[in-house]
PyMOL commands that place a pseudoatom at each C-alpha (Angstrom):
pseudoatom trace, name=CA, resn=UNK, resi=1, chain=A, elem=C, hetatm=0, pos=[-6.130, -40.402, -64.424]
pseudoatom trace, name=CA, resn=UNK, resi=2, chain=A, elem=C, hetatm=0, pos=[-4.216, -40.990, -67.643]
pseudoatom trace, name=CA, resn=UNK, resi=3, chain=A, elem=C, hetatm=0, pos=[-1.372, -38.735, -68.762]
pseudoatom trace, name=CA, resn=UNK, resi=4, chain=A, elem=C, hetatm=0, pos=[0.438, -40.269, -71.723]
pseudoatom trace, name=CA, resn=UNK, resi=5, chain=A, elem=C, hetatm=0, pos=[3.095, -38.505, -73.747]
pseudoatom trace, name=CA, resn=UNK, resi=6, chain=A, elem=C, hetatm=0, pos=[5.643, -39.018, -76.489]
pseudoatom trace, name=CA, resn=UNK, resi=7, chain=A, elem=C, hetatm=0, pos=[8.232, -36.905, -78.356]
pseudoatom trace, name=CA, resn=UNK, resi=8, chain=A, elem=C, hetatm=0, pos=[6.877, -36.052, -81.794]
pseudoatom trace, name=CA, resn=UNK, resi=9, chain=A, elem=C, hetatm=0, pos=[8.862, -35.662, -84.998]
pseudoatom trace, name=CA, resn=UNK, resi=10, chain=A, elem=C, hetatm=0, pos=[12.381, -34.450, -85.604]
pseudoatom trace, name=CA, resn=UNK, resi=11, chain=A, elem=C, hetatm=0, pos=[11.959, -31.673, -83.024]
pseudoatom trace, name=CA, resn=UNK, resi=12, chain=A, elem=C, hetatm=0, pos=[11.119, -34.190, -80.258]
pseudoatom trace, name=CA, resn=UNK, resi=13, chain=A, elem=C, hetatm=0, pos=[8.436, -31.893, -78.867]
pseudoatom trace, name=CA, resn=UNK, resi=14, chain=A, elem=C, hetatm=0, pos=[6.413, -33.668, -76.213]
pseudoatom trace, name=CA, resn=UNK, resi=15, chain=A, elem=C, hetatm=0, pos=[2.788, -34.319, -77.105]
pseudoatom trace, name=CA, resn=UNK, resi=16, chain=A, elem=C, hetatm=0, pos=[0.518, -35.249, -74.204]
pseudoatom trace, name=CA, resn=UNK, resi=17, chain=A, elem=C, hetatm=0, pos=[-2.906, -36.869, -73.926]
pseudoatom trace, name=CA, resn=UNK, resi=18, chain=A, elem=C, hetatm=0, pos=[-4.946, -36.405, -70.748]
pseudoatom trace, name=CA, resn=UNK, resi=19, chain=A, elem=C, hetatm=0, pos=[-8.042, -38.296, -69.607]
pseudoatom trace, name=CA, resn=UNK, resi=20, chain=A, elem=C, hetatm=0, pos=[-9.803, -39.160, -66.368]
pseudoatom trace, name=CA, resn=UNK, resi=21, chain=A, elem=C, hetatm=0, pos=[-9.480, -42.852, -67.218]
pseudoatom trace, name=CA, resn=UNK, resi=22, chain=A, elem=C, hetatm=0, pos=[-9.791, -45.478, -69.968]
pseudoatom trace, name=CA, resn=UNK, resi=23, chain=A, elem=C, hetatm=0, pos=[-12.822, -45.247, -72.211]
pseudoatom trace, name=CA, resn=UNK, resi=24, chain=A, elem=C, hetatm=0, pos=[-13.358, -41.519, -71.596]
pseudoatom trace, name=CA, resn=UNK, resi=25, chain=A, elem=C, hetatm=0, pos=[-12.927, -38.213, -73.370]
pseudoatom trace, name=CA, resn=UNK, resi=26, chain=A, elem=C, hetatm=0, pos=[-9.395, -36.845, -73.626]
pseudoatom trace, name=CA, resn=UNK, resi=27, chain=A, elem=C, hetatm=0, pos=[-7.417, -33.703, -74.385]
pseudoatom trace, name=CA, resn=UNK, resi=28, chain=A, elem=C, hetatm=0, pos=[-4.389, -33.429, -76.666]
pseudoatom trace, name=CA, resn=UNK, resi=29, chain=A, elem=C, hetatm=0, pos=[-1.639, -30.950, -75.778]
pseudoatom trace, name=CA, resn=UNK, resi=30, chain=A, elem=C, hetatm=0, pos=[0.858, -29.782, -78.427]
pseudoatom trace, name=CA, resn=UNK, resi=31, chain=A, elem=C, hetatm=0, pos=[0.517, -32.188, -81.370]
pseudoatom trace, name=CA, resn=UNK, resi=32, chain=A, elem=C, hetatm=0, pos=[3.764, -31.475, -83.195]
pseudoatom trace, name=CA, resn=UNK, resi=33, chain=A, elem=C, hetatm=0, pos=[5.367, -32.831, -86.352]
pseudoatom trace, name=CA, resn=UNK, resi=34, chain=A, elem=C, hetatm=0, pos=[4.102, -36.294, -87.349]
pseudoatom trace, name=CA, resn=UNK, resi=35, chain=A, elem=C, hetatm=0, pos=[2.150, -36.600, -84.095]
pseudoatom trace, name=CA, resn=UNK, resi=36, chain=A, elem=C, hetatm=0, pos=[-0.924, -38.321, -85.559]
pseudoatom trace, name=CA, resn=UNK, resi=37, chain=A, elem=C, hetatm=0, pos=[0.340, -41.948, -85.346]
pseudoatom trace, name=CA, resn=UNK, resi=38, chain=A, elem=C, hetatm=0, pos=[1.386, -41.534, -81.714]
pseudoatom trace, name=CA, resn=UNK, resi=39, chain=A, elem=C, hetatm=0, pos=[-1.950, -39.941, -80.847]
pseudoatom trace, name=CA, resn=UNK, resi=40, chain=A, elem=C, hetatm=0, pos=[-3.859, -42.729, -82.595]
pseudoatom trace, name=CA, resn=UNK, resi=41, chain=A, elem=C, hetatm=0, pos=[-1.880, -45.393, -80.732]
pseudoatom trace, name=CA, resn=UNK, resi=42, chain=A, elem=C, hetatm=0, pos=[-2.663, -43.895, -77.315]
pseudoatom trace, name=CA, resn=UNK, resi=43, chain=A, elem=C, hetatm=0, pos=[-6.306, -43.260, -78.232]
pseudoatom trace, name=CA, resn=UNK, resi=44, chain=A, elem=C, hetatm=0, pos=[-6.723, -46.875, -79.315]
pseudoatom trace, name=CA, resn=UNK, resi=45, chain=A, elem=C, hetatm=0, pos=[-4.818, -48.291, -76.335]
pseudoatom trace, name=CA, resn=UNK, resi=46, chain=A, elem=C, hetatm=0, pos=[-7.038, -46.524, -73.792]
pseudoatom trace, name=CA, resn=UNK, resi=47, chain=A, elem=C, hetatm=0, pos=[-10.219, -46.302, -75.929]
pseudoatom trace, name=CA, resn=UNK, resi=48, chain=A, elem=C, hetatm=0, pos=[-10.226, -42.511, -75.672]
pseudoatom trace, name=CA, resn=UNK, resi=49, chain=A, elem=C, hetatm=0, pos=[-12.350, -39.898, -77.437]
pseudoatom trace, name=CA, resn=UNK, resi=50, chain=A, elem=C, hetatm=0, pos=[-10.437, -36.646, -78.143]
pseudoatom trace, name=CA, resn=UNK, resi=51, chain=A, elem=C, hetatm=0, pos=[-12.521, -33.509, -77.572]
pseudoatom trace, name=CA, resn=UNK, resi=52, chain=A, elem=C, hetatm=0, pos=[-9.971, -30.682, -77.943]
pseudoatom trace, name=CA, resn=UNK, resi=53, chain=A, elem=C, hetatm=0, pos=[-6.407, -29.760, -78.859]
pseudoatom trace, name=CA, resn=UNK, resi=54, chain=A, elem=C, hetatm=0, pos=[-4.557, -27.351, -76.563]
pseudoatom trace, name=CA, resn=UNK, resi=55, chain=A, elem=C, hetatm=0, pos=[-1.451, -25.416, -77.638]
pseudoatom trace, name=CA, resn=UNK, resi=56, chain=A, elem=C, hetatm=0, pos=[1.033, -24.128, -75.067]
pseudoatom trace, name=CA, resn=UNK, resi=57, chain=A, elem=C, hetatm=0, pos=[2.342, -21.752, -77.748]
pseudoatom trace, name=CA, resn=UNK, resi=58, chain=A, elem=C, hetatm=0, pos=[2.506, -21.288, -81.488]
pseudoatom trace, name=CA, resn=UNK, resi=59, chain=A, elem=C, hetatm=0, pos=[5.965, -22.525, -82.466]
pseudoatom trace, name=CA, resn=UNK, resi=60, chain=A, elem=C, hetatm=0, pos=[5.812, -25.003, -85.295]
pseudoatom trace, name=CA, resn=UNK, resi=61, chain=A, elem=C, hetatm=0, pos=[7.301, -27.909, -83.337]
pseudoatom trace, name=CA, resn=UNK, resi=62, chain=A, elem=C, hetatm=0, pos=[4.226, -27.758, -81.089]
pseudoatom trace, name=CA, resn=UNK, resi=63, chain=A, elem=C, hetatm=0, pos=[1.438, -26.908, -83.568]
pseudoatom trace, name=CA, resn=UNK, resi=64, chain=A, elem=C, hetatm=0, pos=[2.537, -28.745, -86.738]
pseudoatom trace, name=CA, resn=UNK, resi=65, chain=A, elem=C, hetatm=0, pos=[-0.327, -31.265, -86.560]
pseudoatom trace, name=CA, resn=UNK, resi=66, chain=A, elem=C, hetatm=0, pos=[-3.008, -29.110, -84.917]
pseudoatom trace, name=CA, resn=UNK, resi=67, chain=A, elem=C, hetatm=0, pos=[-5.067, -28.584, -88.081]
pseudoatom trace, name=CA, resn=UNK, resi=68, chain=A, elem=C, hetatm=0, pos=[-4.957, -32.202, -89.331]
pseudoatom trace, name=CA, resn=UNK, resi=69, chain=A, elem=C, hetatm=0, pos=[-5.738, -33.634, -85.885]
pseudoatom trace, name=CA, resn=UNK, resi=70, chain=A, elem=C, hetatm=0, pos=[-8.626, -31.224, -85.349]
pseudoatom trace, name=CA, resn=UNK, resi=71, chain=A, elem=C, hetatm=0, pos=[-9.929, -31.738, -88.864]
pseudoatom trace, name=CA, resn=UNK, resi=72, chain=A, elem=C, hetatm=0, pos=[-9.817, -35.530, -88.723]
pseudoatom trace, name=CA, resn=UNK, resi=73, chain=A, elem=C, hetatm=0, pos=[-11.642, -35.666, -85.391]
pseudoatom trace, name=CA, resn=UNK, resi=74, chain=A, elem=C, hetatm=0, pos=[-13.912, -32.624, -85.682]
pseudoatom trace, name=CA, resn=UNK, resi=75, chain=A, elem=C, hetatm=0, pos=[-12.629, -30.950, -82.517]
pseudoatom trace, name=CA, resn=UNK, resi=76, chain=A, elem=C, hetatm=0, pos=[-11.615, -27.370, -81.613]
pseudoatom trace, name=CA, resn=UNK, resi=77, chain=A, elem=C, hetatm=0, pos=[-8.145, -25.978, -80.999]
pseudoatom trace, name=CA, resn=UNK, resi=78, chain=A, elem=C, hetatm=0, pos=[-7.297, -23.647, -78.110]
pseudoatom trace, name=CA, resn=UNK, resi=79, chain=A, elem=C, hetatm=0, pos=[-4.448, -21.120, -78.314]
pseudoatom trace, name=CA, resn=UNK, resi=80, chain=A, elem=C, hetatm=0, pos=[-3.621, -17.708, -76.865]
pseudoatom trace, name=CA, resn=UNK, resi=81, chain=A, elem=C, hetatm=0, pos=[-4.555, -14.870, -79.261]
pseudoatom trace, name=CA, resn=UNK, resi=82, chain=A, elem=C, hetatm=0, pos=[-1.002, -13.472, -79.234]
pseudoatom trace, name=CA, resn=UNK, resi=83, chain=A, elem=C, hetatm=0, pos=[0.213, -16.676, -80.920]
pseudoatom trace, name=CA, resn=UNK, resi=84, chain=A, elem=C, hetatm=0, pos=[-2.831, -17.435, -83.060]
pseudoatom trace, name=CA, resn=UNK, resi=85, chain=A, elem=C, hetatm=0, pos=[-1.254, -16.037, -86.253]
pseudoatom trace, name=CA, resn=UNK, resi=86, chain=A, elem=C, hetatm=0, pos=[1.439, -18.732, -86.013]
pseudoatom trace, name=CA, resn=UNK, resi=87, chain=A, elem=C, hetatm=0, pos=[-1.161, -21.400, -86.803]
pseudoatom trace, name=CA, resn=UNK, resi=88, chain=A, elem=C, hetatm=0, pos=[-1.240, -20.197, -90.402]
pseudoatom trace, name=CA, resn=UNK, resi=89, chain=A, elem=C, hetatm=0, pos=[2.205, -18.575, -90.616]
pseudoatom trace, name=CA, resn=UNK, resi=90, chain=A, elem=C, hetatm=0, pos=[4.599, -20.427, -88.295]
pseudoatom trace, name=CA, resn=UNK, resi=91, chain=A, elem=C, hetatm=0, pos=[7.578, -18.828, -90.049]
pseudoatom trace, name=CA, resn=UNK, resi=92, chain=A, elem=C, hetatm=0, pos=[6.794, -15.680, -88.037]
pseudoatom trace, name=CA, resn=UNK, resi=93, chain=A, elem=C, hetatm=0, pos=[8.124, -17.487, -85.007]
pseudoatom trace, name=CA, resn=UNK, resi=94, chain=A, elem=C, hetatm=0, pos=[11.487, -18.305, -86.588]
pseudoatom trace, name=CA, resn=UNK, resi=95, chain=A, elem=C, hetatm=0, pos=[14.360, -16.333, -87.992]
pseudoatom trace, name=CA, resn=UNK, resi=96, chain=A, elem=C, hetatm=0, pos=[14.228, -15.932, -91.761]
pseudoatom trace, name=CA, resn=UNK, resi=97, chain=A, elem=C, hetatm=0, pos=[16.914, -18.448, -92.792]
pseudoatom trace, name=CA, resn=UNK, resi=98, chain=A, elem=C, hetatm=0, pos=[15.652, -21.466, -90.818]
pseudoatom trace, name=CA, resn=UNK, resi=99, chain=A, elem=C, hetatm=0, pos=[12.069, -20.674, -91.780]
pseudoatom trace, name=CA, resn=UNK, resi=100, chain=A, elem=C, hetatm=0, pos=[12.879, -20.712, -95.495]
pseudoatom trace, name=CA, resn=UNK, resi=101, chain=A, elem=C, hetatm=0, pos=[14.760, -24.001, -95.190]
pseudoatom trace, name=CA, resn=UNK, resi=102, chain=A, elem=C, hetatm=0, pos=[12.132, -25.689, -93.039]
pseudoatom trace, name=CA, resn=UNK, resi=103, chain=A, elem=C, hetatm=0, pos=[8.893, -24.814, -94.782]
pseudoatom trace, name=CA, resn=UNK, resi=104, chain=A, elem=C, hetatm=0, pos=[9.743, -24.547, -98.474]
pseudoatom trace, name=CA, resn=UNK, resi=105, chain=A, elem=C, hetatm=0, pos=[6.378, -25.090, -100.164]
pseudoatom trace, name=CA, resn=UNK, resi=106, chain=A, elem=C, hetatm=0, pos=[4.529, -26.243, -97.043]
pseudoatom trace, name=CA, resn=UNK, resi=107, chain=A, elem=C, hetatm=0, pos=[1.338, -24.412, -96.115]
pseudoatom trace, name=CA, resn=UNK, resi=108, chain=A, elem=C, hetatm=0, pos=[-0.471, -24.314, -92.776]
pseudoatom trace, name=CA, resn=UNK, resi=109, chain=A, elem=C, hetatm=0, pos=[-4.132, -23.594, -92.065]
pseudoatom trace, name=CA, resn=UNK, resi=110, chain=A, elem=C, hetatm=0, pos=[-6.233, -22.923, -89.009]
pseudoatom trace, name=CA, resn=UNK, resi=111, chain=A, elem=C, hetatm=0, pos=[-8.681, -25.573, -87.845]
pseudoatom trace, name=CA, resn=UNK, resi=112, chain=A, elem=C, hetatm=0, pos=[-12.321, -24.723, -88.507]
pseudoatom trace, name=CA, resn=UNK, resi=113, chain=A, elem=C, hetatm=0, pos=[-12.889, -24.065, -84.798]
pseudoatom trace, name=CA, resn=UNK, resi=114, chain=A, elem=C, hetatm=0, pos=[-10.240, -22.020, -82.946]
pseudoatom trace, name=CA, resn=UNK, resi=115, chain=A, elem=C, hetatm=0, pos=[-10.917, -20.776, -79.419]
pseudoatom trace, name=CA, resn=UNK, resi=116, chain=A, elem=C, hetatm=0, pos=[-8.745, -18.271, -77.612]
pseudoatom trace, name=CA, resn=UNK, resi=117, chain=A, elem=C, hetatm=0, pos=[-7.174, -18.729, -74.186]
pseudoatom trace, name=CA, resn=UNK, resi=118, chain=A, elem=C, hetatm=0, pos=[-7.019, -16.018, -71.537]
pseudoatom trace, name=CA, resn=UNK, resi=119, chain=A, elem=C, hetatm=0, pos=[-4.977, -15.692, -68.372]
pseudoatom trace, name=CA, resn=UNK, resi=120, chain=A, elem=C, hetatm=0, pos=[-6.583, -17.317, -65.348]
pseudoatom trace, name=CA, resn=UNK, resi=121, chain=A, elem=C, hetatm=0, pos=[-9.390, -19.045, -67.201]
pseudoatom trace, name=CA, resn=UNK, resi=122, chain=A, elem=C, hetatm=0, pos=[-10.389, -22.591, -66.293]
pseudoatom trace, name=CA, resn=UNK, resi=123, chain=A, elem=C, hetatm=0, pos=[-11.029, -25.030, -69.118]
pseudoatom trace, name=CA, resn=UNK, resi=124, chain=A, elem=C, hetatm=0, pos=[-13.568, -27.612, -67.993]
pseudoatom trace, name=CA, resn=UNK, resi=125, chain=A, elem=C, hetatm=0, pos=[-13.007, -30.167, -70.734]
pseudoatom trace, name=CA, resn=UNK, resi=126, chain=A, elem=C, hetatm=0, pos=[-13.070, -33.991, -70.687]
pseudoatom trace, name=CA, resn=UNK, resi=127, chain=A, elem=C, hetatm=0, pos=[-13.862, -33.822, -66.971]
pseudoatom trace, name=CA, resn=UNK, resi=128, chain=A, elem=C, hetatm=0, pos=[-10.537, -32.064, -66.285]
pseudoatom trace, name=CA, resn=UNK, resi=129, chain=A, elem=C, hetatm=0, pos=[-10.443, -28.510, -64.867]
pseudoatom trace, name=CA, resn=UNK, resi=130, chain=A, elem=C, hetatm=0, pos=[-7.271, -27.052, -66.381]
pseudoatom trace, name=CA, resn=UNK, resi=131, chain=A, elem=C, hetatm=0, pos=[-6.234, -23.584, -65.299]
pseudoatom trace, name=CA, resn=UNK, resi=132, chain=A, elem=C, hetatm=0, pos=[-4.566, -21.458, -67.983]
pseudoatom trace, name=CA, resn=UNK, resi=133, chain=A, elem=C, hetatm=0, pos=[-1.751, -19.120, -66.992]
pseudoatom trace, name=CA, resn=UNK, resi=134, chain=A, elem=C, hetatm=0, pos=[-0.390, -16.697, -69.576]
pseudoatom trace, name=CA, resn=UNK, resi=135, chain=A, elem=C, hetatm=0, pos=[3.405, -17.024, -69.428]
pseudoatom trace, name=CA, resn=UNK, resi=136, chain=A, elem=C, hetatm=0, pos=[5.043, -14.904, -72.162]
pseudoatom trace, name=CA, resn=UNK, resi=137, chain=A, elem=C, hetatm=0, pos=[8.758, -14.662, -72.798]
pseudoatom trace, name=CA, resn=UNK, resi=138, chain=A, elem=C, hetatm=0, pos=[9.412, -17.636, -75.063]
pseudoatom trace, name=CA, resn=UNK, resi=139, chain=A, elem=C, hetatm=0, pos=[6.616, -16.367, -77.291]
pseudoatom trace, name=CA, resn=UNK, resi=140, chain=A, elem=C, hetatm=0, pos=[4.114, -13.571, -76.597]
pseudoatom trace, name=CA, resn=UNK, resi=141, chain=A, elem=C, hetatm=0, pos=[1.265, -16.080, -76.372]
pseudoatom trace, name=CA, resn=UNK, resi=142, chain=A, elem=C, hetatm=0, pos=[2.893, -18.838, -74.326]
pseudoatom trace, name=CA, resn=UNK, resi=143, chain=A, elem=C, hetatm=0, pos=[0.660, -20.401, -71.673]
pseudoatom trace, name=CA, resn=UNK, resi=144, chain=A, elem=C, hetatm=0, pos=[0.838, -23.196, -69.136]
pseudoatom trace, name=CA, resn=UNK, resi=145, chain=A, elem=C, hetatm=0, pos=[-1.904, -25.647, -68.222]
pseudoatom trace, name=CA, resn=UNK, resi=146, chain=A, elem=C, hetatm=0, pos=[-2.297, -26.469, -64.538]
pseudoatom trace, name=CA, resn=UNK, resi=147, chain=A, elem=C, hetatm=0, pos=[-3.966, -29.348, -62.726]
pseudoatom trace, name=CA, resn=UNK, resi=148, chain=A, elem=C, hetatm=0, pos=[-3.641, -30.064, -59.003]
pseudoatom trace, name=CA, resn=UNK, resi=149, chain=A, elem=C, hetatm=0, pos=[-0.096, -31.371, -58.633]
pseudoatom trace, name=CA, resn=UNK, resi=150, chain=A, elem=C, hetatm=0, pos=[0.812, -31.098, -62.329]
pseudoatom trace, name=CA, resn=UNK, resi=151, chain=A, elem=C, hetatm=0, pos=[1.945, -28.256, -64.587]
pseudoatom trace, name=CA, resn=UNK, resi=152, chain=A, elem=C, hetatm=0, pos=[2.296, -28.485, -68.373]
pseudoatom trace, name=CA, resn=UNK, resi=153, chain=A, elem=C, hetatm=0, pos=[4.908, -25.817, -69.059]
pseudoatom trace, name=CA, resn=UNK, resi=154, chain=A, elem=C, hetatm=0, pos=[5.403, -25.956, -72.822]
pseudoatom trace, name=CA, resn=UNK, resi=155, chain=A, elem=C, hetatm=0, pos=[8.701, -24.188, -73.481]
pseudoatom trace, name=CA, resn=UNK, resi=156, chain=A, elem=C, hetatm=0, pos=[8.603, -22.027, -70.358]
pseudoatom trace, name=CA, resn=UNK, resi=157, chain=A, elem=C, hetatm=0, pos=[10.447, -24.384, -67.990]
pseudoatom trace, name=CA, resn=UNK, resi=158, chain=A, elem=C, hetatm=0, pos=[12.474, -27.542, -68.668]
pseudoatom trace, name=CA, resn=UNK, resi=159, chain=A, elem=C, hetatm=0, pos=[14.459, -29.920, -66.500]
pseudoatom trace, name=CA, resn=UNK, resi=160, chain=A, elem=C, hetatm=0, pos=[17.598, -27.868, -65.889]
pseudoatom trace, name=CA, resn=UNK, resi=161, chain=A, elem=C, hetatm=0, pos=[16.781, -25.070, -68.316]
pseudoatom trace, name=CA, resn=UNK, resi=162, chain=A, elem=C, hetatm=0, pos=[14.177, -22.609, -69.607]
pseudoatom trace, name=CA, resn=UNK, resi=163, chain=A, elem=C, hetatm=0, pos=[12.810, -21.674, -73.010]
pseudoatom trace, name=CA, resn=UNK, resi=164, chain=A, elem=C, hetatm=0, pos=[14.985, -19.782, -75.466]
pseudoatom trace, name=CA, resn=UNK, resi=165, chain=A, elem=C, hetatm=0, pos=[14.277, -16.100, -75.960]
pseudoatom trace, name=CA, resn=UNK, resi=166, chain=A, elem=C, hetatm=0, pos=[16.287, -15.328, -79.106]
pseudoatom trace, name=CA, resn=UNK, resi=167, chain=A, elem=C, hetatm=0, pos=[13.481, -16.020, -81.583]
pseudoatom trace, name=CA, resn=UNK, resi=168, chain=A, elem=C, hetatm=0, pos=[10.963, -13.390, -82.762]
pseudoatom trace, name=CA, resn=UNK, resi=169, chain=A, elem=C, hetatm=0, pos=[8.709, -12.374, -79.874]
pseudoatom trace, name=CA, resn=UNK, resi=170, chain=A, elem=C, hetatm=0, pos=[11.033, -13.763, -77.206]
pseudoatom trace, name=CA, resn=UNK, resi=171, chain=A, elem=C, hetatm=0, pos=[12.293, -11.696, -74.285]
pseudoatom trace, name=CA, resn=UNK, resi=172, chain=A, elem=C, hetatm=0, pos=[14.555, -12.821, -71.453]
pseudoatom trace, name=CA, resn=UNK, resi=173, chain=A, elem=C, hetatm=0, pos=[13.305, -10.465, -68.740]
pseudoatom trace, name=CA, resn=UNK, resi=174, chain=A, elem=C, hetatm=0, pos=[9.728, -11.353, -69.621]
pseudoatom trace, name=CA, resn=UNK, resi=175, chain=A, elem=C, hetatm=0, pos=[10.319, -15.105, -69.331]
pseudoatom trace, name=CA, resn=UNK, resi=176, chain=A, elem=C, hetatm=0, pos=[11.997, -14.605, -65.943]
pseudoatom trace, name=CA, resn=UNK, resi=177, chain=A, elem=C, hetatm=0, pos=[8.929, -12.690, -64.779]
pseudoatom trace, name=CA, resn=UNK, resi=178, chain=A, elem=C, hetatm=0, pos=[6.685, -15.506, -66.031]
pseudoatom trace, name=CA, resn=UNK, resi=179, chain=A, elem=C, hetatm=0, pos=[8.767, -18.114, -64.209]
pseudoatom trace, name=CA, resn=UNK, resi=180, chain=A, elem=C, hetatm=0, pos=[8.559, -16.116, -60.982]
pseudoatom trace, name=CA, resn=UNK, resi=181, chain=A, elem=C, hetatm=0, pos=[4.801, -15.590, -61.293]
pseudoatom trace, name=CA, resn=UNK, resi=182, chain=A, elem=C, hetatm=0, pos=[3.609, -18.900, -62.738]
pseudoatom trace, name=CA, resn=UNK, resi=183, chain=A, elem=C, hetatm=0, pos=[6.068, -21.558, -61.562]
pseudoatom trace, name=CA, resn=UNK, resi=184, chain=A, elem=C, hetatm=0, pos=[7.803, -20.540, -58.363]
pseudoatom trace, name=CA, resn=UNK, resi=185, chain=A, elem=C, hetatm=0, pos=[4.653, -20.030, -56.217]
pseudoatom trace, name=CA, resn=UNK, resi=186, chain=A, elem=C, hetatm=0, pos=[3.684, -23.695, -56.753]
pseudoatom trace, name=CA, resn=UNK, resi=187, chain=A, elem=C, hetatm=0, pos=[4.475, -26.446, -54.220]
pseudoatom trace, name=CA, resn=UNK, resi=188, chain=A, elem=C, hetatm=0, pos=[7.788, -28.268, -54.565]
pseudoatom trace, name=CA, resn=UNK, resi=189, chain=A, elem=C, hetatm=0, pos=[6.052, -31.567, -55.303]
pseudoatom trace, name=CA, resn=UNK, resi=190, chain=A, elem=C, hetatm=0, pos=[4.298, -30.179, -58.399]
pseudoatom trace, name=CA, resn=UNK, resi=191, chain=A, elem=C, hetatm=0, pos=[5.212, -32.357, -61.380]
pseudoatom trace, name=CA, resn=UNK, resi=192, chain=A, elem=C, hetatm=0, pos=[6.462, -30.398, -64.389]
pseudoatom trace, name=CA, resn=UNK, resi=193, chain=A, elem=C, hetatm=0, pos=[5.671, -31.886, -67.797]
pseudoatom trace, name=CA, resn=UNK, resi=194, chain=A, elem=C, hetatm=0, pos=[7.645, -29.790, -70.240]
pseudoatom trace, name=CA, resn=UNK, resi=195, chain=A, elem=C, hetatm=0, pos=[7.523, -29.279, -73.983]
pseudoatom trace, name=CA, resn=UNK, resi=196, chain=A, elem=C, hetatm=0, pos=[10.863, -31.058, -74.426]
pseudoatom trace, name=CA, resn=UNK, resi=197, chain=A, elem=C, hetatm=0, pos=[12.839, -33.516, -72.349]
pseudoatom trace, name=CA, resn=UNK, resi=198, chain=A, elem=C, hetatm=0, pos=[12.029, -35.459, -69.183]
pseudoatom trace, name=CA, resn=UNK, resi=199, chain=A, elem=C, hetatm=0, pos=[9.613, -34.598, -66.427]
pseudoatom trace, name=CA, resn=UNK, resi=200, chain=A, elem=C, hetatm=0, pos=[10.823, -32.839, -63.311]
pseudoatom trace, name=CA, resn=UNK, resi=201, chain=A, elem=C, hetatm=0, pos=[9.342, -31.073, -60.283]
pseudoatom trace, name=CA, resn=UNK, resi=202, chain=A, elem=C, hetatm=0, pos=[9.108, -27.489, -59.155]
pseudoatom trace, name=CA, resn=UNK, resi=203, chain=A, elem=C, hetatm=0, pos=[11.225, -28.329, -56.104]
pseudoatom trace, name=CA, resn=UNK, resi=204, chain=A, elem=C, hetatm=0, pos=[13.993, -29.859, -58.201]
pseudoatom trace, name=CA, resn=UNK, resi=205, chain=A, elem=C, hetatm=0, pos=[14.115, -26.854, -60.512]
pseudoatom trace, name=CA, resn=UNK, resi=206, chain=A, elem=C, hetatm=0, pos=[13.926, -24.416, -57.625]
pseudoatom trace, name=CA, resn=UNK, resi=207, chain=A, elem=C, hetatm=0, pos=[17.022, -26.066, -56.128]
pseudoatom trace, name=CA, resn=UNK, resi=208, chain=A, elem=C, hetatm=0, pos=[19.063, -26.899, -59.226]
pseudoatom trace, name=CA, resn=UNK, resi=209, chain=A, elem=C, hetatm=0, pos=[17.995, -24.903, -62.268]
pseudoatom trace, name=CA, resn=UNK, resi=210, chain=A, elem=C, hetatm=0, pos=[20.644, -22.190, -62.809]
pseudoatom trace, name=CA, resn=UNK, resi=211, chain=A, elem=C, hetatm=0, pos=[18.144, -19.894, -64.534]
pseudoatom trace, name=CA, resn=UNK, resi=212, chain=A, elem=C, hetatm=0, pos=[15.977, -19.794, -61.405]
pseudoatom trace, name=CA, resn=UNK, resi=213, chain=A, elem=C, hetatm=0, pos=[18.847, -18.902, -59.077]
pseudoatom trace, name=CA, resn=UNK, resi=214, chain=A, elem=C, hetatm=0, pos=[18.061, -15.630, -57.332]
pseudoatom trace, name=CA, resn=UNK, resi=215, chain=A, elem=C, hetatm=0, pos=[14.457, -15.520, -58.605]
pseudoatom trace, name=CA, resn=UNK, resi=216, chain=A, elem=C, hetatm=0, pos=[11.863, -14.967, -55.891]
pseudoatom trace, name=CA, resn=UNK, resi=217, chain=A, elem=C, hetatm=0, pos=[8.274, -16.152, -56.266]
pseudoatom trace, name=CA, resn=UNK, resi=218, chain=A, elem=C, hetatm=0, pos=[6.064, -13.341, -57.479]
pseudoatom trace, name=CA, resn=UNK, resi=219, chain=A, elem=C, hetatm=0, pos=[2.436, -13.023, -56.536]
pseudoatom trace, name=CA, resn=UNK, resi=220, chain=A, elem=C, hetatm=0, pos=[0.765, -16.132, -57.905]
pseudoatom trace, name=CA, resn=UNK, resi=221, chain=A, elem=C, hetatm=0, pos=[-2.266, -16.259, -60.191]
pseudoatom trace, name=CA, resn=UNK, resi=222, chain=A, elem=C, hetatm=0, pos=[-5.297, -14.639, -58.600]
pseudoatom trace, name=CA, resn=UNK, resi=223, chain=A, elem=C, hetatm=0, pos=[-7.723, -17.190, -59.998]
pseudoatom trace, name=CA, resn=UNK, resi=224, chain=A, elem=C, hetatm=0, pos=[-7.803, -20.913, -60.571]
pseudoatom trace, name=CA, resn=UNK, resi=225, chain=A, elem=C, hetatm=0, pos=[-6.758, -23.910, -58.551]
for i in range(1, 225): cmd.bond("trace and resi %d" % i, "trace and resi %d" % (i + 1))
show_as sticks, trace
zoom trace
């Protein structure tokens, strides 16, 4: 299996490509600012054929290049409906001042084909059965993508930290509940591939992440792997 990633743009949001092997179909997770060259390099290196773009949430550092990537390759985008409006109006996810400075005259559009994610669904794409877990708190529509032994957390969980909750739609108690329900029931050896920063494991974060101290695993997802 191939999992290749790189930090995209000035936000250094991790963009990931997943495939069962060289010369196969692949998925793209969170193509952020200026992500197209990095995606093209990995696609060419492994002779991959992208079939879908998946968004862990709607913040602009993760969806900046969704529409151009989907449009250039004729593929759909998947996002939770609670964050779908951010595809065309990412300023909703930021406070007013930073949004005005960042976007200026920039405009964003939805891809032609947008498909909505639901909690507990399994995406059988590119030969990879990814389980979707709704994990609000950073944004209302945040999700994780889960494979056996690997969890793509977006901005839910980082190495040593968790996602911020001070932006519109964020809520600290809600993100703690998502961490307890989505992350903590998983085995310690589960690899965490986050939206920013280095990879880690559930066991490492369980032991060392100060935001998880005192959190008990909640009942895990009822469906999926």
